[in-house]
N, C-alpha and C positions, 0 to 999 in steps of 0.2 A: 542719694549717695553721699557717704560720709567722706569728708576731706581730712586726711591725717598730715600733720605737719612735723617734721623733726626740728629740733633746735636750730640746727644749721640752716634749714630752709627758712625758717621764721627770721633768722638773724639776716640772711641775704635780703629778704623782703624789707626788713626794717632799714637795713643799710641803704635802700634805694629811696627812702623817704626824704622828701626835700622841705626845706623851710624850718618850721618849729621843731624843738627838740622832742623826741618821744619820751625819753627819760632824762632827768637831771640828777647826777650823783652829788650829794652835798657832804661837805666835810668841814671841819673847823678851820682849815687853811685855805679852802677854795671850793670850786665846783667844776664839774665836768658834764657838758651836754652830750646827749647820744641821739642820733648817730653822727652829728656834726663833729663831735670830739673837740670842741671848743673849751679851752680852760679859762676859768675866772679865778683870780687869786689876788692877795695882797701884795702890794709892791714891796712892803718891809713886813715880813711874817711876825716882827715883834710889835708892830702897831696894827691892831685889828679892832673891829667894831662896826656897828650898824652904820655909823656915819663916815666910815672910811671908804674912799672910792676903791673899787676893784680894778685891776689890770686885766684886760681882755687879750688873752694870747691867741694867736692864729691857730687855726685847727691842727691837730696832730695828723701825721700822714695816714691815709687809709690805703691799705693794699688791696688790689683788686682780686688776688688769689685768696681762697679759703685759708685759714691758719693751718689746718692739718697738711695741706698741700706745701705750704711754705716750710713747715717743719720737716716734712719728708724730703724736701729738696736740699734743705740744710744738712740733714743727716746724711744724704748721699755725698754732698761735697766734703763733709767730715771723713766719711769712709775713703774717699778718694785722696785725702790728705790736702785738699786745696783750701780748707777752712778749719778754724779752731772750733771746738764745741762751745756751745753757749753756756755749758755749766760742767762742772767736773763729775767724774763717775761717783765720787763721794756724795756730792749734792744730789745726784740722781737716785743713789741708794737711799739717802734720807728721805726723799720725796716718796719713794716706794714704800718705805717703812711707815711713814705718816699715813699713807693711803690704807695700808694693811691694818693699821691700828683703828682707823676710822671704820672700816668694814667690821673688824672685831667688835668694836663698841656698839655699833648698830645691831649686830647679831646678838650680843649678850645684853645690852642696855646698860653696860657698866663702863666706867672710864678706863682707858688704856694708857698706860704710860709709854712714851716713845723717848728713847735715849738718843741724844744727838751727838754721839761721840765718833 
């Protein structure tokens, strides 16, 4: 019997892993471990290098509810007028325009320009 996983189900399983990081996202200004969400960074971003100690920040908050559930609850609060939107309608429109351009580029194999006005 074949087991199928969705990205969401795999994410929930990974989020339950204890101990060592499953992934570490590395950048020029620091790193983030996953699923622990611990941040390692330089105390002074202007002073970096292999010999400079990193600051270990405490884990970022992990919310027990899936992101889509939290987004839908936030949307409902915005509709009721009890909370402000996380982004403006214009920013939402720009995001949709960008996604549509990505779909068009995938379909045609050509670059698609997105105006951000």
